[in-house]
C-alpha positions as CSV (number, residue, x, y, z in Angstrom):
1,M,7.4,-21.8,3.1
2,S,7.1,-25.5,2.0
3,H,6.8,-26.4,-1.6
4,S,3.3,-27.7,-1.3
5,T,2.1,-24.6,0.5
6,S,3.6,-22.3,-2.2
7,I,1.7,-24.2,-4.9
8,L,-1.6,-23.9,-3.1
9,A,-1.0,-20.2,-2.6
10,W,-0.4,-19.8,-6.3
11,L,-3.7,-21.6,-7.2
12,D,-5.5,-19.5,-4.6
13,S,-4.3,-16.3,-6.2
14,I,-5.5,-17.3,-9.6
15,C,-9.0,-18.0,-8.2
16,N,-9.0,-14.5,-6.5
17,D,-8.2,-12.9,-9.8
18,R,-11.4,-14.4,-11.4
19,K,-13.9,-12.9,-8.9
20,L,-16.8,-11.0,-10.5
21,G,-19.1,-10.3,-7.6
22,S,-20.0,-14.0,-7.3
23,E,-19.2,-16.2,-4.5
24,P,-15.5,-17.0,-4.3
25,L,-14.4,-20.4,-5.5
26,T,-13.8,-22.6,-2.5
27,E,-10.1,-23.4,-1.9
28,P,-9.6,-27.1,-1.6
29,S,-8.7,-28.2,1.9
30,L,-5.4,-30.0,2.5
31,K,-7.4,-33.1,3.5
32,H,-9.2,-33.0,0.2
33,T,-6.0,-32.6,-1.7
34,I,-4.5,-35.6,-0.1
35,K,-7.5,-37.7,-0.9
36,Q,-7.3,-36.6,-4.5
37,E,-3.6,-37.6,-4.7
38,D,-4.5,-41.0,-3.3
39,R,-7.1,-41.6,-5.9
40,K,-6.4,-43.1,-9.4
41,R,-4.7,-40.3,-11.2
42,R,-6.7,-38.8,-14.0
43,L,-6.6,-35.8,-16.2
44,P,-8.4,-32.8,-14.8
45,S,-11.9,-32.3,-16.3
46,P,-12.2,-29.3,-18.6
47,P,-14.0,-26.2,-17.2
48,S,-17.8,-26.0,-17.6
49,E,-19.4,-23.7,-20.1
50,D,-20.4,-21.2,-17.3
51,E,-16.8,-21.0,-15.9
52,T,-15.5,-20.5,-19.4
53,R,-17.9,-17.6,-20.0
54,I,-17.0,-16.0,-16.6
55,F,-13.3,-16.2,-17.4
56,R,-13.7,-14.5,-20.8
57,V,-15.7,-11.6,-19.3
58,S,-13.0,-11.2,-16.6
59,Q,-10.3,-11.0,-19.2
60,M,-12.2,-8.2,-21.0
61,D,-12.9,-6.2,-17.8
62,N,-9.4,-6.5,-16.4
63,T,-7.5,-3.7,-18.2
64,G,-4.5,-3.7,-15.9
65,P,-1.5,-5.8,-16.3
66,P,-1.9,-9.4,-15.2
67,K,-0.7,-10.2,-11.8
68,K,2.2,-12.5,-11.6
69,P,2.0,-14.8,-8.6
70,K,5.1,-15.7,-6.7
71,V,5.8,-19.3,-7.4
72,G,8.7,-21.2,-5.9
73,P,10.8,-23.6,-8.0
74,I,8.9,-26.6,-9.1
75,T,10.8,-29.9,-8.5
76,D,8.1,-32.3,-7.6
77,A,5.6,-33.4,-10.3
78,S,3.7,-35.9,-8.1
79,D,0.6,-33.7,-8.0
80,P,-1.7,-34.6,-10.9
81,R,-2.7,-30.9,-11.3
82,L,0.9,-30.1,-12.4
83,R,1.0,-32.7,-15.2
84,L,1.1,-30.9,-18.5
85,S,1.0,-33.8,-20.9
86,A,-1.8,-36.4,-21.4
87,P,-1.0,-40.0,-20.7
88,K,-0.5,-42.3,-23.7
89,R,-3.7,-43.9,-25.0
90,T,-4.0,-47.6,-24.5
91,R,-5.9,-49.3,-27.3
92,D,-9.0,-51.3,-26.3
93,P,-8.3,-55.0,-27.0
94,H,-11.8,-55.1,-28.6
95,D,-11.2,-52.1,-30.8
96,N,-12.2,-52.9,-34.4
97,G,-9.3,-50.8,-35.7
98,S,-11.3,-47.7,-36.8
99,D,-9.9,-44.6,-35.1
100,Q,-12.2,-41.6,-35.4
101,E,-11.9,-38.0,-34.2
102,D,-14.8,-35.5,-34.5
103,G,-16.5,-38.0,-36.8
104,G,-13.6,-38.1,-39.3
105,H,-12.0,-41.4,-40.3
106,I,-8.3,-41.6,-39.8
107,P,-6.7,-44.0,-42.3
108,R,-3.6,-46.0,-41.1
109,T,-0.7,-46.7,-43.4
110,S,0.9,-50.1,-43.7
111,E,4.7,-50.6,-44.1
112,S,4.3,-50.7,-47.8
113,G,2.7,-47.3,-47.8
114,V,-0.9,-48.4,-48.6
115,E,-3.6,-46.9,-46.6
116,T,-5.1,-50.1,-45.2
117,G,-7.8,-48.4,-43.4
118,S,-9.4,-46.9,-46.5
119,R,-12.5,-48.5,-48.0
120,S,-10.9,-48.8,-51.5
121,A,-7.9,-50.7,-50.1
122,R,-10.0,-53.1,-48.2
123,S,-12.2,-53.6,-51.3
124,R,-9.2,-54.4,-53.4
125,K,-8.0,-57.0,-51.0
126,K,-11.4,-58.7,-50.8
127,A,-11.7,-58.6,-54.6
128,S,-8.6,-60.7,-55.1
129,P,-9.7,-64.3,-54.9
130,S,-6.3,-65.7,-55.8
131,R,-4.7,-63.6,-53.1
132,V,-7.1,-64.8,-50.5
133,S,-7.1,-68.5,-51.5
134,M,-3.3,-68.8,-51.9
135,S,-2.4,-66.9,-48.7
136,A,0.4,-68.7,-46.8
137,S,-1.9,-68.8,-43.8
138,S,-4.7,-70.5,-45.7
139,S,-5.4,-74.2,-45.1
140,P,-4.1,-76.7,-47.7
141,S,-7.7,-77.6,-48.6
142,R,-8.5,-73.9,-49.3
143,R,-5.4,-73.5,-51.4
144,L,-6.3,-76.6,-53.3
145,H,-9.7,-75.1,-54.0
146,G,-8.1,-71.9,-55.1
147,L,-5.8,-73.8,-57.5
148,S,-8.8,-75.6,-59.0
149,L,-10.3,-72.3,-60.0
150,E,-7.3,-71.2,-62.1
151,N,-7.2,-71.8,-65.9
152,D,-3.9,-73.7,-65.5
153,G,-4.7,-74.9,-62.0
154,L,-4.8,-78.2,-60.2
155,V,-7.9,-80.4,-59.7
156,T,-7.9,-83.3,-57.2
157,R,-10.0,-86.5,-57.5
158,D,-10.1,-89.7,-55.6
159,L,-8.4,-92.7,-57.3
160,D,-10.8,-95.6,-57.4
161,I,-11.3,-98.6,-59.6
162,G,-14.1,-98.1,-62.2
163,D,-14.0,-94.3,-62.5
164,K,-14.8,-93.7,-66.1
165,R,-13.1,-90.3,-66.1
166,Q,-9.7,-91.9,-65.8
167,P,-7.5,-92.0,-69.0
168,P,-6.8,-95.5,-70.4
169,L,-3.1,-95.6,-69.3
170,L,-4.1,-94.8,-65.7
171,K,-6.8,-97.4,-65.7
172,A,-4.4,-100.1,-66.9
173,L,-1.8,-99.2,-64.3
174,L,-4.3,-99.0,-61.5
175,T,-5.6,-102.5,-62.4
176,K,-2.1,-103.9,-61.9
177,I,-1.6,-102.0,-58.6
178,D,-5.1,-103.2,-57.4
179,G,-4.0,-106.8,-57.8
180,W,-0.8,-106.3,-56.0
181,S,-2.6,-104.5,-53.1
182,T,-4.6,-107.7,-52.5
183,R,-1.2,-109.6,-52.3
184,W,-1.7,-111.3,-55.7
185,G,1.6,-112.1,-57.4
186,I,3.8,-110.0,-55.2
187,L,6.6,-112.6,-54.8
188,H,8.9,-113.4,-57.7
189,S,8.8,-117.0,-58.7
190,S,12.5,-117.3,-57.6
191,M,11.4,-116.6,-54.0
192,R,9.7,-120.0,-53.6
193,G,12.8,-121.5,-52.1
194,V,13.1,-118.7,-49.6
195,F,9.6,-119.0,-48.2
196,G,9.1,-122.7,-48.6
197,D,5.7,-124.3,-48.6
198,D,4.1,-122.3,-45.8
199,V,3.8,-118.7,-46.8
200,S,0.6,-118.1,-44.8
201,Q,2.6,-117.3,-41.7
202,Y,3.8,-114.1,-43.4
203,G,0.3,-113.1,-44.4
204,F,0.4,-114.5,-48.0
205,H,-2.1,-116.7,-49.8
206,E,-0.1,-119.6,-51.1
207,D,-2.1,-120.1,-54.3
208,V,-1.7,-116.5,-55.5
209,A,1.3,-115.1,-53.7
210,F,3.9,-116.0,-56.4
211,S,3.9,-114.3,-59.9
212,A,4.3,-116.4,-63.0
213,E,5.8,-116.0,-66.5
214,P,5.6,-114.2,-68.8
215,N,4.8,-111.2,-66.6
216,D,6.9,-112.2,-63.5
217,C,6.6,-108.9,-61.8
218,G,6.8,-110.1,-58.2
219,S,9.4,-108.6,-55.8
220,R,12.9,-110.1,-55.3
221,L,13.4,-108.3,-52.0
222,S,15.2,-110.6,-49.6
223,L,13.2,-111.8,-46.5
224,K,16.0,-110.5,-44.3
225,D,15.6,-107.0,-45.7
226,A,11.8,-107.1,-45.4
227,E,12.1,-108.1,-41.7
228,E,14.6,-105.2,-41.1
229,I,12.2,-102.8,-42.8
230,L,9.4,-104.1,-40.6
231,D,11.4,-103.6,-37.4
232,R,12.4,-100.1,-38.3
233,A,8.9,-99.1,-39.3
234,R,7.4,-100.4,-36.1
235,E,9.9,-98.5,-34.0
236,C,9.2,-95.3,-35.8
237,R,5.5,-95.7,-35.3
238,D,5.7,-96.9,-31.6
239,L,8.1,-94.0,-30.7
240,S,6.3,-91.4,-32.7
241,H,9.4,-90.5,-34.7
242,S,9.5,-87.5,-37.0
243,E,9.0,-87.5,-40.7
244,M,12.7,-87.1,-41.1
245,A,13.4,-90.2,-39.0
246,W,10.9,-92.2,-41.1
247,N,12.6,-91.0,-44.2
248,F,16.1,-92.0,-43.0
249,E,15.2,-95.2,-41.2
250,V,12.5,-96.7,-43.4
251,H,12.0,-95.0,-46.8
252,Q,15.6,-94.5,-47.7
253,Y,16.5,-98.1,-46.6
254,L,13.6,-99.6,-48.6
255,L,14.4,-97.6,-51.7
256,E,18.1,-98.5,-51.6
257,K,17.3,-102.3,-51.4
258,I,15.1,-101.9,-54.6
259,F,17.0,-99.4,-56.8
260,R,20.6,-100.3,-55.8
261,A,20.5,-104.1,-55.6
262,D,22.3,-104.6,-58.9
263,D,25.7,-103.5,-59.9
264,R,26.5,-99.9,-60.9
265,P,25.9,-97.9,-62.9
266,Y,22.2,-97.6,-62.3
267,L,20.1,-96.5,-65.2
268,V,17.1,-95.8,-62.9
269,N,17.8,-94.6,-59.4
270,F,16.3,-92.4,-56.7
271,S,17.4,-89.3,-54.9
272,S,16.4,-87.4,-51.8
273,S,14.8,-84.1,-52.9
274,H,13.6,-82.4,-49.7
275,S,15.6,-79.3,-50.6
276,A,14.8,-79.3,-54.4
277,S,12.8,-76.2,-55.1
278,I,10.8,-75.6,-58.2
279,I,12.0,-73.2,-60.9
280,K,9.6,-70.3,-60.9
281,E,9.0,-70.3,-64.6
282,Y,7.2,-73.6,-64.3
283,L,5.1,-72.9,-61.2
284,P,1.3,-72.8,-61.6
285,T,0.1,-69.2,-61.6
286,T,-1.1,-68.6,-58.1
287,T,1.0,-70.9,-55.9
288,G,4.5,-70.9,-54.4
289,S,7.2,-73.6,-54.6
290,K,6.5,-77.0,-53.0
291,L,9.0,-79.7,-52.1
292,V,8.7,-83.5,-52.2
293,D,10.9,-86.0,-50.3
294,F,12.2,-88.4,-53.0
295,C,12.4,-88.6,-56.8
296,I,12.9,-91.5,-59.2
297,Y,15.1,-90.4,-62.1
298,V,17.0,-91.6,-65.1
299,N,20.8,-91.5,-65.4
300,P,21.3,-90.9,-69.1
301,G,25.0,-91.8,-69.0
302,A,24.1,-95.3,-67.9
303,D,22.1,-96.0,-71.0
304,R,23.2,-99.2,-72.8
305,N,22.9,-97.7,-76.3
306,K,26.5,-97.5,-77.4
307,E,25.7,-95.6,-80.6
308,K,24.5,-92.4,-78.8
309,D,26.0,-90.6,-75.9
310,Y,22.9,-89.5,-74.0
311,G,24.9,-88.3,-71.1
312,T,26.6,-85.6,-73.1
313,Q,23.4,-84.8,-75.0
314,T,21.4,-84.2,-71.8
315,N,24.2,-82.0,-70.4
316,D,24.3,-79.9,-73.6
317,L,20.5,-79.5,-73.5
318,S,20.4,-78.5,-69.9
319,R,22.7,-75.5,-70.6
320,I,20.1,-73.7,-72.6
321,L,17.2,-74.2,-70.2
322,P,16.2,-72.1,-67.1
323,M,18.7,-72.5,-64.3
324,Q,20.6,-74.8,-66.7
325,C,18.5,-77.8,-65.5
326,L,16.9,-80.5,-67.5
327,N,14.0,-80.7,-64.9
328,H,11.4,-78.4,-63.3
329,T,13.7,-78.1,-60.2
330,S,16.9,-76.2,-59.9
331,Y,18.4,-78.9,-57.6
332,L,21.9,-79.5,-59.1
333,G,21.9,-83.2,-58.1
334,L,19.2,-83.6,-60.7
335,A,20.3,-81.0,-63.3
336,A,20.7,-83.5,-66.1
337,R,18.8,-86.5,-64.8
338,P,15.2,-86.5,-65.9
339,I,12.7,-87.2,-63.1
340,S,10.0,-89.8,-63.8
341,A,8.1,-90.3,-60.5
342,S,8.0,-88.6,-57.1
343,I,7.4,-89.6,-53.5
344,E,5.9,-87.5,-50.7
345,T,6.1,-88.8,-47.1
346,K,4.1,-87.8,-44.0
347,R,3.8,-89.1,-40.5
348,T,0.7,-90.9,-39.4
349,G,-2.1,-88.4,-38.8
350,D,-0.6,-85.6,-40.9
351,D,-2.9,-83.7,-43.2
352,E,-3.7,-85.5,-46.4
353,D,-4.6,-82.3,-48.2
354,N,-1.1,-80.9,-47.4
355,A,0.5,-83.9,-49.0
356,A,-1.8,-83.5,-52.0
357,L,-0.9,-79.9,-52.3
358,Q,2.8,-80.7,-52.3
359,I,2.8,-83.5,-54.8
360,G,0.2,-81.8,-57.0
361,T,2.1,-78.5,-57.2
362,W,5.3,-80.4,-57.8
363,Q,4.0,-82.5,-60.7
364,A,2.0,-79.6,-62.2
365,A,5.3,-77.8,-62.5
366,Q,6.8,-80.9,-64.1
367,W,4.0,-81.0,-66.7
368,N,4.6,-77.3,-67.4
369,Y,8.3,-78.0,-67.8
370,L,7.8,-80.9,-70.2
371,E,5.3,-78.9,-72.3
372,S,7.7,-75.9,-72.5
373,L,10.6,-78.1,-73.5
374,L,8.6,-80.0,-76.2
375,I,7.3,-76.8,-77.7
376,R,10.8,-75.4,-77.8
377,I,12.0,-78.5,-79.6
378,G,9.2,-79.3,-82.0
379,G,6.4,-76.8,-81.7
380,E,2.9,-76.9,-80.0
381,E,1.5,-79.7,-82.1
382,H,4.5,-81.9,-81.3
383,A,4.1,-81.0,-77.6
384,E,0.4,-82.0,-77.5
385,T,1.0,-85.3,-79.3
386,A,3.9,-86.2,-77.0
387,L,2.2,-85.3,-73.8
388,T,-0.9,-87.3,-74.8
389,D,1.4,-90.3,-75.5
390,L,3.0,-90.0,-72.1
391,G,-0.4,-90.0,-70.4
392,L,0.5,-89.7,-66.8
393,L,3.2,-89.0,-64.1
394,P,3.1,-91.5,-61.2
395,A,3.6,-90.7,-57.6
396,I,3.6,-92.2,-54.1
397,I,2.3,-90.7,-50.9
398,T,3.1,-92.3,-47.5
399,H,1.5,-91.7,-44.1
400,G,3.5,-93.6,-41.6
401,H,3.0,-97.3,-42.4
402,Q,0.5,-96.6,-45.2
403,W,1.7,-96.3,-48.8
404,S,-0.7,-95.0,-51.5
405,F,-0.5,-94.6,-55.2
406,A,-1.3,-91.3,-56.9
407,A,-0.8,-89.9,-60.4
408,T,-1.3,-86.7,-62.3
409,T,-2.8,-86.4,-65.8
410,R,-3.7,-83.6,-68.1
411,E,-7.3,-82.5,-68.8
412,G,-7.6,-79.4,-71.0
413,G,-5.4,-76.7,-69.6
414,K,-5.5,-78.2,-66.0
415,I,-3.7,-80.9,-64.2
416,V,-5.7,-83.6,-62.4
417,L,-4.2,-85.2,-59.3
418,W,-5.7,-88.6,-58.7
419,R,-5.3,-89.7,-55.0
420,Q,-4.8,-91.9,-53.0
421,F,-5.0,-95.7,-53.7
422,I,-3.6,-97.6,-50.7
423,F,-1.5,-100.6,-51.9
424,G,0.6,-101.6,-48.9
425,R,1.7,-101.1,-45.3
426,T,5.1,-101.5,-43.7
427,S,3.4,-103.0,-40.6
428,S,3.5,-106.5,-42.1
429,I,5.8,-108.7,-44.2
430,A,3.1,-109.2,-46.9
431,G,2.4,-105.4,-46.9
432,I,6.1,-104.7,-47.4
433,Y,6.3,-107.0,-50.4
434,A,3.2,-105.3,-51.9
435,I,5.1,-102.0,-51.6
436,A,8.3,-103.4,-53.0
437,T,6.4,-104.8,-56.0
438,V,4.8,-101.5,-56.9
439,V,8.1,-99.6,-56.5
440,E,9.9,-102.2,-58.6
441,Y,7.3,-101.8,-61.3
442,L,7.8,-98.0,-61.2
443,R,11.5,-98.6,-61.8
444,H,10.6,-100.9,-64.7
445,W,8.1,-98.3,-66.1
446,T,10.7,-95.5,-65.9
447,E,13.2,-97.6,-67.9
448,T,10.9,-99.0,-70.5
449,A,8.2,-96.3,-70.9
450,Y,9.3,-92.9,-69.6
451,W,12.9,-93.0,-70.7
452,E,12.1,-94.4,-74.1
453,W,9.4,-91.6,-74.4
454,F,11.9,-89.0,-73.3
455,K,14.6,-90.1,-75.9
456,R,12.1,-90.4,-78.7
457,N,10.3,-87.0,-78.2
458,I,13.0,-84.8,-76.7
459,L,16.6,-86.1,-77.1
460,D,16.4,-87.6,-80.6
461,R,14.2,-84.8,-81.8
462,S,16.5,-82.1,-80.4
463,E,19.5,-83.8,-82.1
464,S,17.8,-83.5,-85.5
465,T,16.8,-79.8,-85.1
């Protein structure tokens, strides 16, 4: 007897055992069986209510031992009637995630052990505004909004001439930068011999291009270097180079020509900081660490004051601070070199809010670091007085050719990021000299304002305590 025939005989014997005077169940024909096998395989339907009742009565009336049908060895499970396990359930792609059985809710457990399907867990997640706003997947604009709601958060404002909300020091600095952005006084008086009488061919206005004494703040950048910067910037823009290429080809080169034009040692210098992470103690409450591309810093060991060894003093002070760093970053290259200003770079078309989030978070941490250090040295009253005296921390944000000035100030318990005042472009010679003038002034400000403030309120004060 063939295997298929023996199986059909077994099924027929079961049907015969269930007869109770009613018409016998019809045995499926071989043709019908083949058709069933050819169809899409499904689980057999459960018996109807009448069939179930008949079967129970039959079991009660049948007092004899159950008949054991003779069944050959089963080696082929191709017949769907012989499948004993249900196929795995495939989730509907439109399923909303709520599995129910018999009307009961089945909570699912996350990897952390929290029942994410429960109403209370979902409510807790929705009730946490900082968690929602500062999620890594949130947009920069949403994260900036979330930071603005915190007591020690970050508020962003546009930087424009005439805004009465600006502190006096910021207004004064912005007035200078506004003049340079219009190409007024951006060439040092010593550059007259370089450009000759016709400076209009480079985009300058002859009557206002050169600065004058006593505030001769114009740039001394050589024309050859300016032309090299122009060629590099145009190539980066035309070939859609990456941010890293812009940094290496244009920004690094320009900064070197400004900060390292004199003989060593450099009191004020710059450093790449794209891997300099923020020390967690100084971070704003609800945000993670952010990076910037370049920092302007002071080298205390290069100070000309022969009476005091500021290099040794800053090293000693850094040893008692978090991560043994005299900054808000743990980057060892800046461990004992106070940062004064920061630069964040982006390609053309990159999100402005993302740049604002990075520079804003970075400088908010710097303010927190300075406040913590000042309190440690002289108490809260000393910290408040010193920070008010400092007034602002300057920054630069670039987008391809475009360079913009930004700054952070303190307002109550929050930090205000003022952005972005365009002052120059690397797409023209005149624009490059406007950039060089602003950067050279930040070097001058670092030496004459920030470093003197740092010595007076931190180093000299710590020496006496």
